[in-house]
C-alpha positions as CSV (number, residue, x, y, z in Angstrom):
1,M,9.6,-10.1,-18.4
2,R,12.0,-7.3,-17.5
3,D,9.4,-4.7,-18.2
4,R,7.0,-6.4,-15.8
5,D,9.7,-6.6,-13.1
6,A,10.5,-3.0,-13.6
7,L,6.9,-2.0,-13.3
8,A,6.3,-4.1,-10.2
9,R,9.4,-2.5,-8.6
10,Y,8.1,0.9,-9.6
11,Y,4.8,0.3,-7.8
12,R,6.6,-1.2,-4.8
13,E,8.8,1.9,-4.5
14,L,5.9,4.2,-4.8
15,R,4.0,2.2,-2.1
16,E,7.0,2.2,0.3
17,K,7.2,6.0,0.1
18,K,3.6,6.4,1.2
19,G,2.7,6.7,4.9
20,S,1.1,3.7,6.6
21,D,-2.2,5.7,6.7
22,D,-2.2,6.5,3.0
23,R,-5.1,4.6,1.4
24,D,-3.3,4.7,-2.0
25,R,-1.0,2.0,-0.6
26,W,-3.7,-0.6,-1.2
27,V,-4.1,0.4,-4.9
28,L,-0.4,0.3,-5.4
29,Q,-0.2,-3.1,-3.7
30,I,-2.9,-4.5,-6.1
31,K,-1.2,-3.0,-9.1
32,E,2.1,-4.6,-8.0
33,L,0.5,-8.0,-7.5
34,R,-1.3,-7.9,-10.9
35,V,1.9,-7.1,-12.7
36,T,4.0,-9.7,-10.8
37,H,1.5,-12.5,-11.1
38,N,-0.3,-11.5,-14.3
39,C,-3.7,-11.9,-12.7
40,S,-7.0,-10.2,-12.4
41,N,-7.9,-7.5,-9.8
42,L,-10.0,-10.0,-7.8
43,D,-7.1,-12.5,-7.7
44,A,-4.7,-9.8,-6.7
45,E,-7.0,-8.6,-4.0
46,R,-7.5,-12.2,-2.8
47,A,-3.7,-12.7,-2.6
48,A,-3.2,-9.4,-0.7
49,L,-6.0,-10.2,1.8
50,A,-4.3,-13.5,2.5
51,E,-1.7,-11.5,4.3
52,P,-2.8,-10.7,7.9
53,I,-1.3,-7.2,7.9
54,W,-3.2,-6.2,4.7
55,R,-6.4,-7.9,6.0
56,R,-6.3,-5.8,9.2
57,W,-5.4,-2.6,7.3
58,V,-8.3,-3.1,4.9
59,E,-10.8,-3.9,7.6
60,H,-9.8,-0.8,9.5
61,Y,-10.1,1.5,6.5
62,I,-13.3,0.1,5.1
63,N,-15.0,0.9,8.4
64,Q,-13.2,4.2,9.2
65,D,-12.9,6.0,5.9
66,S,-16.0,6.9,3.9
67,R,-14.2,6.7,0.5
68,C,-12.9,3.2,1.4
69,A,-16.4,2.1,2.6
70,K,-17.9,3.3,-0.7
71,M,-15.3,1.3,-2.7
72,A,-15.9,-1.7,-0.5
73,R,-19.6,-1.6,-1.2
74,L,-19.0,-1.2,-4.9
75,H,-16.7,-4.3,-4.7
76,I,-19.6,-6.2,-3.2
77,R,-22.1,-5.0,-5.9
78,I,-19.7,-5.8,-8.7
79,N,-18.5,-9.2,-7.4
80,G,-21.7,-10.5,-5.8
81,D,-21.2,-13.9,-4.2
82,A,-17.5,-13.9,-5.1
83,A,-16.9,-10.6,-3.2
84,L,-14.1,-10.7,-0.7
85,I,-15.9,-8.3,1.6
86,V,-19.3,-8.7,3.3
87,E,-21.5,-6.2,5.1
88,K,-23.4,-7.3,8.2
89,D,-25.3,-5.1,10.6
90,G,-23.7,-2.0,8.9
91,K,-20.2,-3.2,9.5
92,L,-17.9,-4.2,6.6
93,A,-15.6,-7.2,7.0
94,V,-13.2,-9.3,4.9
95,R,-14.4,-12.8,4.3
């Protein structure tokens, strides 16, 4: 358990050093949640998106950053009906 706590703390510290506009913050948040809760990527993403601040952050970046949009569309293809993101009329949104 101590190793998981240390790893979660490590990811949190890395994330906190990033600027608010650094898209790597999302990846580090998901890694931290996966370690903390011993869950899948999809479950960690679901937990993160339950937080309004992360939901707004993700919705902004998936529509403003081409790399994020590409990853959002990949998420939709991989997860199908279970996807946490939808695309409607060319705009991506969190469900």
